C-alpha positions as CSV (number, residue, x, y, z in Angstrom):
1,X,63.5,168.4,35.0
2,X,62.9,171.5,37.9
3,X,66.4,170.4,39.3
4,X,67.9,170.8,36.6
5,X,66.5,174.3,36.2
6,X,66.9,175.1,39.4
7,X,71.0,173.7,39.0
8,X,71.4,176.4,36.1
9,X,69.6,179.4,37.1
10,X,69.0,180.0,40.8
11,X,72.1,181.8,41.2
12,X,71.1,183.7,38.5
13,X,67.3,184.7,39.2
14,X,68.9,185.0,43.0
15,X,70.6,188.4,41.8
16,X,67.8,189.3,39.7
17,X,65.3,189.3,42.5
18,X,67.9,190.8,44.8
19,X,67.8,193.9,42.3
20,X,64.1,194.0,42.7
21,X,63.5,193.2,45.9
22,X,67.0,195.3,47.2
23,X,66.6,192.4,49.8
24,X,68.7,189.3,50.4
25,X,65.9,187.5,52.5
26,X,63.2,188.6,49.9
27,X,65.1,187.7,46.7
28,X,65.6,184.4,48.6
29,X,61.9,183.5,49.2
30,X,61.0,184.8,46.0
31,X,63.4,182.3,44.0
32,X,62.0,179.9,46.3
33,X,58.4,180.9,45.7
34,X,59.6,181.0,41.3
35,X,60.7,177.1,41.8
36,X,57.4,176.2,43.5
37,X,55.3,177.8,40.7
38,X,57.6,175.9,38.3
39,X,57.0,172.8,40.2
40,X,53.1,173.5,39.8
41,X,53.6,174.1,35.8
42,X,55.9,171.3,35.3
43,X,54.2,170.2,32.3
44,X,54.2,173.4,30.4
45,X,57.9,174.0,31.0
46,X,58.1,170.4,29.7
47,X,56.7,171.8,26.5
48,X,59.2,174.9,26.2
49,X,62.8,175.3,25.2
50,X,65.4,175.8,27.6
51,X,65.2,180.0,26.5
52,X,61.8,180.4,26.4
53,X,61.8,177.9,30.2
54,X,64.6,180.7,31.4
55,X,62.0,183.6,30.3
56,X,59.3,181.8,32.1
57,X,61.5,181.3,35.4
58,X,62.0,185.8,35.0
59,X,58.5,186.5,34.3
60,X,57.2,184.0,37.2
61,X,59.7,185.8,39.7
62,X,59.3,189.3,38.7
63,X,54.8,188.9,38.7
64,X,55.7,187.0,42.1
65,X,57.6,190.5,43.6
66,X,55.0,192.9,41.7
67,X,52.2,190.9,43.5
68,X,54.2,191.3,47.1
69,X,54.1,195.3,46.7
70,X,50.6,195.5,45.0
71,X,50.0,193.4,48.8
72,X,51.8,195.9,50.9
73,X,50.7,198.3,49.6
74,X,47.3,198.0,49.7
75,X,47.6,196.3,53.4
76,X,49.2,199.6,54.0
77,X,46.5,201.4,52.8
78,X,43.9,199.4,54.9
79,X,45.7,200.1,57.8
80,X,46.1,203.9,56.8
81,X,41.6,203.2,56.5
82,X,42.0,202.1,60.0
83,X,44.2,204.6,61.6
84,X,41.8,207.5,60.4
85,X,38.7,205.8,61.1
86,X,39.9,205.5,64.9
87,X,41.4,208.7,64.8
88,X,37.8,210.1,64.0
89,X,36.6,208.0,66.3
90,X,38.2,209.6,69.3
91,X,38.8,213.2,67.9
92,X,42.6,212.4,67.4
93,X,45.2,214.0,65.5
94,X,46.0,212.9,62.5
95,X,49.8,211.7,61.7
96,X,51.2,215.2,60.2
97,X,48.8,217.0,62.6
98,X,50.8,214.9,65.2
99,X,54.4,215.3,63.7
100,X,53.6,219.2,63.5
101,X,52.9,219.2,67.2
102,X,55.9,217.1,68.3
103,X,58.4,219.8,66.3
104,X,57.7,222.1,68.4
105,X,59.9,220.2,70.9
106,X,63.5,220.2,71.4
107,X,64.8,217.4,69.3
108,X,66.1,215.6,72.3
109,X,62.6,215.5,74.1
110,X,61.3,214.6,71.0
111,X,63.0,211.8,70.2
112,X,62.1,210.9,73.9
113,X,58.5,211.5,73.9
114,X,58.3,209.2,70.0
115,X,60.0,206.0,71.8
116,X,58.2,206.2,74.7
117,X,54.9,207.0,73.9
118,X,54.5,205.9,70.3
119,X,56.9,203.3,70.1
120,X,56.1,202.4,73.8
121,X,60.3,202.0,75.5
122,X,59.7,202.3,79.4
123,X,61.1,205.2,80.7
124,X,63.9,202.8,82.1
125,X,65.0,201.4,78.9
126,X,65.3,205.1,77.6
127,X,67.4,206.1,80.2
128,X,69.7,203.0,79.5
129,X,69.8,203.9,75.9
130,X,70.9,207.3,77.0
131,X,73.2,207.0,79.5
132,X,70.5,209.4,82.2
133,X,69.1,208.8,85.2
134,X,65.2,207.2,84.8
135,X,64.3,210.5,87.3
136,X,65.4,212.5,84.2
137,X,64.1,210.9,81.8
138,X,60.7,211.5,83.2
139,X,61.0,214.9,84.2
140,X,61.9,215.0,80.5
141,X,58.9,214.0,79.3
142,X,56.6,215.7,81.5
143,X,58.4,218.7,80.1
144,X,57.7,217.8,76.6
145,X,53.4,216.5,77.7
146,X,53.0,219.8,79.5
147,X,54.8,221.9,76.2
148,X,52.3,219.7,74.2
149,X,49.6,220.4,76.5
150,X,50.2,224.4,76.3
151,X,50.4,224.2,72.4
152,X,46.8,222.2,72.2
153,X,45.4,224.6,74.2
154,X,46.3,228.0,71.9
């Protein structure tokens, strides 16, 4: 019975989930989770008409998507709270304060600074990315650090 539902509704359900999630991978996962739920509720689905079965699949997919969105938002809030606590404990800057401070750097130096200190790239990796000698990258990062240090002391 589930195999029949899968064959009849897989493609249209996948397109629906793609519209919801805007991601092919997420859509595929949602469809698979939906059919796993259908396996768990096979007795209920057997008691429904084909139209009701189809509606149940769509509702289950939508609910799974919304659960994922809520879970992601909750996780993001928890991470933000942890970051805020760390910043307060260390006397650091908030994300907004950091961005405002970085705006005082020239655009190219700001990009290098972000990639090096916020994303973790090495000076050698940045040199390859921007087609410049590693010494130039290090000099520009030093200049950026000095400028930021000066701005912070004002």
